C-alpha positions in Angstrom: -25.3 23.5 -92.6 -27.5 25.7 -94.6 -30.6 24.3 -96.2 -29.5 25.0 -99.8 -26.3 23.0 -99.4 -28.2 20.0 -97.8 -30.7 20.0 -100.7 -27.8 20.1 -103.2 -26.1 17.2 -101.5 -29.4 15.3 -101.7 -29.6 16.0 -105.4 -26.1 14.7 -106.0 -27.0 11.5 -104.1 -30.2 11.1 -106.1 -28.3 11.6 -109.4 -25.6 9.1 -108.6 -28.1 6.5 -107.4 -30.1 7.0 -110.6 -26.9 6.5 -112.7 -26.2 3.3 -110.8 -29.7 1.9 -111.3 -29.6 2.9 -115.0 -26.2 1.6 -115.9 -26.1 -1.6 -113.9 -28.9 -3.1 -115.9 -28.0 -4.2 -119.5 -29.8 -2.8 -122.4 -32.5 -5.1 -123.9 -33.6 -6.9 -120.7 -36.9 -8.7 -121.1 -37.6 -9.1 -117.4 -40.2 -6.6 -116.5 -38.8 -6.0 -113.0 -35.3 -5.1 -114.4 -36.8 -2.8 -117.0 -38.9 -1.1 -114.2 -35.8 -0.6 -112.1 -34.0 0.9 -115.2 -36.9 3.3 -115.8 -36.9 4.3 -112.1 -33.2 5.0 -112.4 -33.8 7.3 -115.2 -36.5 9.2 -113.3 -34.4 9.4 -110.1 -31.4 10.6 -112.0 -33.3 13.4 -113.8 -35.1 14.4 -110.6 -31.7 14.5 -108.8 -30.5 17.0 -111.4 -33.5 19.2 -110.6 -33.1 18.9 -106.9 -29.4 19.8 -107.2 -30.2 22.9 -109.2 -32.9 23.9 -106.7 -30.4 23.6 -103.9 -27.8 25.7 -105.6 -30.4 28.4 -106.4 -31.7 28.3 -102.9 -28.1 28.7 -101.6 -27.5 31.7 -103.9 -30.7 33.4 -103.1 -30.2 33.1 -99.3 -26.6 34.3 -99.5 -25.9 37.2 -97.1 -24.5 40.1 -99.0 -22.6 42.7 -97.1 -24.5 45.9 -96.6 -23.3 49.0 -98.4 -21.9 51.7 -96.2 -22.0 55.1 -97.8 -19.5 57.7 -96.8 -21.2 61.0 -96.5 -18.7 63.9 -96.1 -20.7 66.9 -95.2 
């Protein structure tokens, strides 16, 4: 597996875990620990989007393009 695809998969996992942490906790919680977990979920989700984008860009940059073969008729 290429490195870019692995990084993109890691970003998807981070994003989904951030969504789970954010949406499992109800809005308006007064417990500081639950509010902290909700804030961490926001951070992990947004970071996951960035990691996914970095993985996609890394995959596109490292993509092997076929070399051009010029036909020279002399």
